[in-house]
C-alpha positions as CSV (number, residue, x, y, z in Angstrom):
1,X,-1.7,21.0,2.3
2,X,-2.0,22.3,6.0
3,X,0.6,21.0,8.0
4,X,-1.5,19.3,10.0
5,X,-0.4,15.4,11.0
6,X,-4.0,14.2,10.0
7,X,-3.6,16.0,6.5
8,X,-6.7,16.8,4.8
9,X,-8.3,14.0,2.2
10,X,-7.5,13.6,-1.1
11,X,-8.6,16.4,-3.6
12,X,-9.5,16.0,-7.5
13,X,-6.0,18.1,-8.4
14,X,-4.5,14.6,-6.8
15,X,-6.1,12.7,-8.8
16,X,-4.7,14.1,-12.1
17,X,-2.0,12.0,-13.9
18,X,0.1,13.8,-12.4
19,X,-0.7,14.1,-9.0
20,X,0.7,10.8,-8.1
21,X,3.1,8.4,-7.6
22,X,1.2,5.4,-8.1
23,X,3.1,4.0,-11.1
24,X,6.4,3.9,-9.7
25,X,5.1,2.0,-6.5
26,X,3.7,-0.2,-9.3
27,X,7.0,-0.7,-10.8
28,X,8.6,-1.2,-7.2
29,X,5.5,-4.0,-6.4
30,X,6.4,-6.4,-9.6
31,X,10.2,-6.2,-8.9
32,X,9.6,-7.2,-5.0
33,X,7.4,-10.3,-6.4
34,X,10.7,-11.4,-7.5
35,X,12.6,-11.2,-4.7
36,X,10.4,-13.8,-3.2
37,X,10.5,-16.0,-6.5
38,X,14.6,-15.8,-6.3
39,X,14.8,-17.6,-3.0
40,X,12.1,-20.1,-3.9
41,X,13.7,-21.1,-6.9
42,X,17.2,-21.1,-5.3
43,X,17.6,-21.6,-2.0
44,X,15.4,-24.7,-1.0
45,X,16.6,-24.9,2.1
46,X,15.9,-22.0,3.6
47,X,13.1,-21.0,0.9
48,X,11.6,-17.5,2.3
49,X,13.0,-14.3,1.3
50,X,15.1,-12.1,3.9
51,X,12.4,-9.7,4.1
52,X,9.7,-11.9,5.4
53,X,11.5,-12.4,8.8
54,X,10.3,-8.9,9.2
55,X,7.3,-9.4,7.8
56,X,6.1,-12.2,8.8
57,X,5.5,-13.8,5.1
58,X,7.0,-13.5,2.2
59,X,7.2,-10.0,0.7
60,X,5.7,-11.2,-2.8
61,X,2.3,-11.8,-0.8
62,X,2.8,-8.0,0.1
63,X,3.1,-7.0,-3.1
64,X,0.5,-8.9,-4.7
65,X,-1.7,-7.3,-1.7
66,X,-1.0,-3.6,-2.2
67,X,-1.3,-4.7,-6.0
68,X,-5.0,-5.0,-5.0
69,X,-5.3,-2.1,-2.7
70,X,-4.3,0.0,-5.2
71,X,-6.3,-1.5,-8.2
72,X,-9.3,-1.3,-6.1
73,X,-8.7,2.8,-5.6
74,X,-7.9,3.4,-8.9
75,X,-10.6,1.2,-10.6
76,X,-13.4,2.3,-8.6
77,X,-12.6,5.8,-9.5
78,X,-12.9,4.8,-13.2
79,X,-16.3,2.6,-13.3
80,X,-17.6,5.6,-11.3
81,X,-17.2,7.8,-14.3
82,X,-17.5,5.2,-17.2
83,X,-20.4,2.7,-16.0
84,X,-20.4,-1.0,-15.9
85,X,-20.4,-1.9,-19.5
86,X,-17.6,0.7,-20.7
87,X,-15.7,-0.3,-17.0
88,X,-15.9,-3.9,-17.8
89,X,-14.7,-3.2,-21.4
90,X,-11.8,-1.2,-20.1
91,X,-10.4,-3.6,-17.3
92,X,-10.3,-6.3,-20.1
93,X,-8.3,-4.2,-22.7
94,X,-6.2,-3.6,-19.7
95,X,-5.6,-7.1,-18.5
96,X,-5.9,-9.4,-21.5
97,X,-3.8,-8.5,-24.8
98,X,-0.7,-8.6,-22.8
99,X,-1.1,-11.6,-21.2
100,X,-2.2,-13.7,-24.5
101,X,0.9,-12.3,-26.1
102,X,2.9,-13.7,-23.4
103,X,1.6,-17.0,-23.8
104,X,2.5,-17.3,-26.9
105,X,6.2,-15.5,-26.7
106,X,7.0,-17.5,-23.6
107,X,5.9,-21.1,-24.4
108,X,7.6,-20.7,-27.8
109,X,10.5,-18.6,-26.2
110,X,11.4,-21.6,-23.4
111,X,10.6,-24.2,-25.7
112,X,13.5,-22.7,-28.4
113,X,16.3,-21.9,-25.3
114,X,15.6,-24.9,-23.3
115,X,12.9,-27.6,-24.2
116,X,13.8,-31.0,-24.0
117,X,11.2,-32.1,-26.4
118,X,11.0,-32.0,-30.0
119,X,8.8,-28.8,-31.3
120,X,5.9,-31.7,-32.5
121,X,5.5,-33.4,-29.1
122,X,6.0,-29.4,-27.5
123,X,2.9,-28.6,-29.5
124,X,0.7,-31.1,-29.2
125,X,1.2,-31.7,-25.3
126,X,-2.1,-31.6,-23.7
127,X,0.0,-29.8,-21.3
128,X,0.7,-27.0,-23.6
129,X,-2.3,-26.3,-24.8
130,X,-4.1,-26.3,-21.1
131,X,-1.4,-23.8,-20.2
132,X,-1.8,-21.7,-23.3
133,X,-5.6,-22.1,-22.9
134,X,-6.9,-21.8,-19.1
135,X,-4.6,-19.1,-18.4
136,X,-5.9,-16.5,-22.1
137,X,-9.2,-17.4,-20.3
138,X,-8.2,-17.0,-16.9
139,X,-9.5,-19.9,-15.8
140,X,-6.8,-22.1,-13.7
141,X,-3.8,-22.4,-12.2
142,X,-2.0,-24.3,-15.2
143,X,1.4,-22.8,-14.6
144,X,4.0,-25.9,-16.2
145,X,4.8,-26.8,-19.5
146,X,6.5,-30.2,-20.6
147,X,10.5,-30.5,-20.9
148,X,10.9,-27.3,-19.6
149,X,12.8,-26.8,-16.2
150,X,11.7,-30.4,-15.2
151,X,15.2,-30.9,-13.1
152,X,14.7,-27.2,-10.8
153,X,13.4,-26.8,-7.4
154,X,10.3,-25.3,-9.2
155,X,9.9,-28.7,-11.3
156,X,8.2,-27.6,-14.4
157,X,6.9,-24.3,-13.5
158,X,6.8,-21.7,-16.0
159,X,5.0,-18.9,-14.6
160,X,3.3,-19.4,-11.4
161,X,2.3,-15.5,-10.7
162,X,-0.6,-16.1,-13.3
163,X,-2.9,-17.7,-10.2
164,X,-3.9,-13.9,-9.3
165,X,-5.0,-12.3,-12.7
166,X,-8.6,-14.4,-12.3
167,X,-9.3,-13.2,-8.8
168,X,-8.4,-9.7,-10.3
169,X,-11.3,-10.3,-12.5
170,X,-13.2,-11.9,-9.9
171,X,-13.0,-8.3,-7.9
172,X,-13.7,-6.3,-11.0
173,X,-17.0,-8.1,-11.5
174,X,-18.4,-8.5,-7.8
175,X,-17.0,-4.2,-7.5
176,X,-19.1,-3.5,-11.1
177,X,-22.4,-5.6,-9.7
178,X,-22.3,-4.4,-6.0
179,X,-22.1,-1.0,-8.2
180,X,-25.0,-1.8,-10.2
181,X,-27.2,-2.7,-7.3
182,X,-26.6,0.1,-5.4
183,X,-24.5,-1.6,-2.5
184,X,-21.6,1.0,-2.2
185,X,-23.6,3.5,-0.9
186,X,-24.1,4.9,1.5
187,X,-20.5,4.1,1.8
188,X,-21.0,3.3,5.4
189,X,-23.1,-0.1,4.2
190,X,-19.5,-0.4,2.3
191,X,-17.1,-0.1,5.7
192,X,-19.4,-2.6,7.6
193,X,-19.5,-4.8,5.0
194,X,-15.6,-4.7,4.3
195,X,-15.5,-5.2,8.7
196,X,-17.8,-8.3,7.7
197,X,-15.4,-9.9,5.1
198,X,-12.5,-9.1,7.8
199,X,-14.7,-11.5,10.6
200,X,-15.3,-13.9,8.3
201,X,-11.6,-14.3,7.1
202,X,-10.9,-14.4,10.9
203,X,-13.6,-17.1,11.6
204,X,-13.2,-19.7,8.8
205,X,-10.9,-22.4,8.9
206,X,-7.6,-21.2,7.4
207,X,-7.5,-24.4,5.1
208,X,-11.0,-24.5,4.0
209,X,-11.2,-25.1,-0.1
210,X,-13.5,-25.1,-2.4
211,X,-12.9,-28.6,-4.6
212,X,-8.9,-28.2,-5.1
213,X,-8.7,-24.4,-4.9
214,X,-7.6,-23.0,-1.4
215,X,-10.1,-19.9,-0.4
216,X,-7.7,-18.6,2.2
217,X,-5.8,-16.2,-0.6
218,X,-9.2,-14.9,-2.3
219,X,-10.5,-14.0,0.8
220,X,-7.1,-12.5,1.5
221,X,-7.2,-10.9,-2.1
222,X,-10.7,-9.7,-1.8
223,X,-10.0,-7.9,1.5
224,X,-7.4,-6.1,-0.1
225,X,-8.9,-4.4,-2.7
226,X,-11.9,-4.0,-0.7
227,X,-9.8,-1.7,1.2
228,X,-9.0,0.2,-2.5
229,X,-13.0,0.4,-3.0
230,X,-13.1,2.0,0.5
231,X,-10.5,4.4,0.2
232,X,-12.1,6.0,-2.9
233,X,-15.6,5.8,-1.5
234,X,-13.8,7.6,1.9
235,X,-11.7,9.8,-0.2
236,X,-12.7,13.1,0.4
237,X,-11.8,12.0,4.6
238,X,-9.4,9.9,4.6
239,X,-6.6,11.8,6.0
240,X,-3.1,11.6,4.3
241,X,-0.6,11.6,6.7
242,X,3.0,9.6,7.3
243,X,3.2,9.9,10.9
244,X,-0.3,7.7,11.0
245,X,1.1,5.7,8.1
246,X,4.2,5.1,9.5
247,X,2.5,4.4,13.1
248,X,0.4,1.6,11.7
249,X,3.3,-0.3,10.0
250,X,5.2,-0.2,13.0
251,X,2.1,-1.5,15.2
252,X,1.7,-4.4,12.6
253,X,4.8,-5.4,12.2
254,X,4.5,-5.9,16.2
255,X,1.7,-8.5,15.4
256,X,3.6,-12.0,16.0
257,X,3.6,-13.7,12.7
258,X,1.6,-16.6,13.8
259,X,-1.4,-14.4,14.9
260,X,-4.6,-15.2,13.0
261,X,-4.7,-11.4,11.6
262,X,-1.1,-10.6,11.0
263,X,-2.0,-10.7,7.1
264,X,-4.8,-8.3,7.9
265,X,-3.0,-6.2,10.0
266,X,-0.5,-5.7,7.5
267,X,-2.7,-5.3,4.5
268,X,-4.6,-2.4,6.5
269,X,-1.5,-0.6,7.5
270,X,1.1,-0.9,4.6
271,X,-2.5,-0.4,1.9
272,X,-3.0,3.0,3.7
273,X,0.8,3.6,3.7
274,X,0.6,3.3,-0.5
275,X,-2.0,5.5,-0.5
276,X,-0.1,8.0,1.5
277,X,2.7,8.0,-0.7
278,X,1.0,7.3,-3.6
279,X,0.0,11.4,-3.0
280,X,2.2,12.8,-0.2
281,X,5.7,13.0,-2.2
282,X,7.0,16.1,-4.0
283,X,5.6,17.2,-6.8
284,X,9.1,16.0,-8.5
285,X,8.7,12.5,-7.7
286,X,4.6,12.6,-8.9
287,X,5.8,14.7,-12.2
288,X,8.8,11.5,-12.8
289,X,5.6,8.9,-12.1
290,X,3.5,10.8,-14.4
291,X,6.4,10.4,-17.4
292,X,7.7,6.9,-16.3
293,X,5.7,4.0,-18.9
294,X,4.2,1.6,-16.9
295,X,6.2,-1.6,-17.3
296,X,4.6,-3.0,-14.4
297,X,2.0,-5.3,-15.5
298,X,4.7,-6.6,-18.1
299,X,7.0,-7.0,-15.2
300,X,4.7,-9.1,-13.1
301,X,3.9,-11.7,-16.0
302,X,7.2,-12.0,-17.7
303,X,9.5,-12.2,-14.5
304,X,8.8,-15.9,-13.2
305,X,9.7,-17.5,-16.2
306,X,12.8,-15.4,-16.6
307,X,13.6,-16.3,-13.3
308,X,13.3,-20.2,-14.5
309,X,15.2,-19.7,-17.3
310,X,17.9,-17.3,-15.3
311,X,18.0,-21.0,-13.0
312,X,18.6,-22.8,-16.5
313,X,21.5,-20.4,-17.3
314,X,23.4,-20.9,-14.0
315,X,22.2,-17.8,-12.0
316,X,21.3,-20.4,-8.7
317,X,22.1,-18.0,-6.0
318,X,19.1,-15.3,-5.0
319,X,20.9,-12.0,-5.6
320,X,22.7,-13.7,-9.2
321,X,18.7,-14.5,-10.1
322,X,17.4,-11.7,-9.0
323,X,19.7,-9.1,-11.3
324,X,20.0,-11.7,-14.1
325,X,16.5,-12.1,-14.6
326,X,15.3,-8.7,-13.8
327,X,18.0,-7.9,-16.7
328,X,16.4,-10.4,-19.1
329,X,12.5,-9.5,-17.8
330,X,12.9,-5.6,-18.6
331,X,12.9,-5.9,-22.2
332,X,10.0,-7.7,-22.6
333,X,8.0,-5.8,-20.5
334,X,9.0,-2.8,-22.8
335,X,7.8,-4.4,-26.0
336,X,4.5,-5.4,-23.9
337,X,3.8,-2.0,-22.9
338,X,4.5,-0.1,-26.2
339,X,3.5,-2.6,-28.8
340,X,1.0,-4.3,-27.1
341,X,-0.7,-2.7,-23.5
342,X,-0.1,0.7,-24.7
343,X,-2.0,0.9,-28.2
344,X,-4.6,-1.5,-26.5
345,X,-5.6,1.1,-24.1
346,X,-6.5,3.7,-26.6
347,X,-9.3,1.4,-27.3
348,X,-10.7,2.0,-24.0
349,X,-14.2,3.7,-23.6
350,X,-13.5,7.1,-22.9
351,X,-15.3,9.2,-19.8
352,X,-18.7,9.7,-20.1
353,X,-19.2,13.9,-20.5
354,X,-21.8,14.9,-17.7
355,X,-22.9,11.3,-17.5
356,X,-25.4,11.0,-14.6
357,X,-24.0,9.5,-11.3
358,X,-23.9,5.5,-10.9
359,X,-26.6,5.2,-8.1
360,X,-23.3,2.6,-6.4
361,X,-21.0,5.2,-6.6
362,X,-22.0,8.4,-5.9
363,X,-20.5,11.7,-4.6
364,X,-19.2,11.1,-1.1
365,X,-21.8,12.3,1.2
366,X,-22.1,16.0,2.3
367,X,-19.6,16.7,-0.6
368,X,-20.5,19.8,-2.2
369,X,-21.9,20.0,-5.7
370,X,-18.3,21.2,-7.5
371,X,-16.4,18.7,-6.4
372,X,-18.3,15.8,-7.3
373,X,-16.8,15.2,-10.8
374,X,-13.4,13.6,-9.5
375,X,-11.0,13.1,-12.5
376,X,-10.2,9.2,-13.1
377,X,-6.5,8.8,-12.5
378,X,-4.4,7.7,-15.3
379,X,-2.8,4.7,-14.0
380,X,-5.6,2.2,-13.6
381,X,-4.3,-1.0,-13.8
């Protein structure tokens, strides 16, 4: 890499499994979600985590946005190499097995430890079946279980983090559809579409809803995911510059918290920072990241119930809750990865050797032929 502050774009070697730090980033992002939740669960007066005073919104929101941006970047490469059908199967194998096991382990474990109902009443409750069934099918926002955490500040909530998983699936489906229809090339078209999405986000009322579902969060997550898709499509020309990344972050932090475009400015700035940090770190960091097990999904889906359990055990200050819950979450995340998620990933369809490039995800325009078949990152979410 040259010394220019506007350094070259992403090269094929950068996308090897040991060429980035995305696994470590995902650990950090999953743990950052816990920070906001620790304040939400234990500090009803102040509410927001202290980092929110700098960002202008909770750090958990930023972490989720960055999850979506990294996901958009990584899975676009996966779609390019696999094709629509195998891509969707690979995505399902990444999301669903760990989620389904969690939907068995958490209700039974929390009922045994903290439940106030008999097992018969708990197991036969429609609320229990809604929690398990609707979340297993990625259908809704059912986060509560009967007889659990009823005196907590977040009353009855067992896993409020699950709302983002259907949104991620929707992004996968939209990306696959767009690629199949050829809407992702030329890549200038995607740039224009994302700009239009940003204008739509800024123009529509903030409280717009579809039935009972607020649409503001959906638009913001779609925009974050789209930024990742855009970064992959322009990967050969995307500068990897720390000065530029830090400058964008500084500008985003200067935007007033009440500004309508505060969140979008932060998504662009921190999303670019995440991509730069994924590749422009020392080789030792990349090797460490490549060797690390990917517990991030397990941390994300188990942390909220463990934080509520920590409250029940007396960890009722933010830092105490964060510390105890992380210690409680990590074994579940490790077991989920080694016993469920990693074995499921072995069932993923392989990369198609010498497969024709999909019409919608062609190599970068004007790219030399030898640079077209970029490797798929190992750590796609």
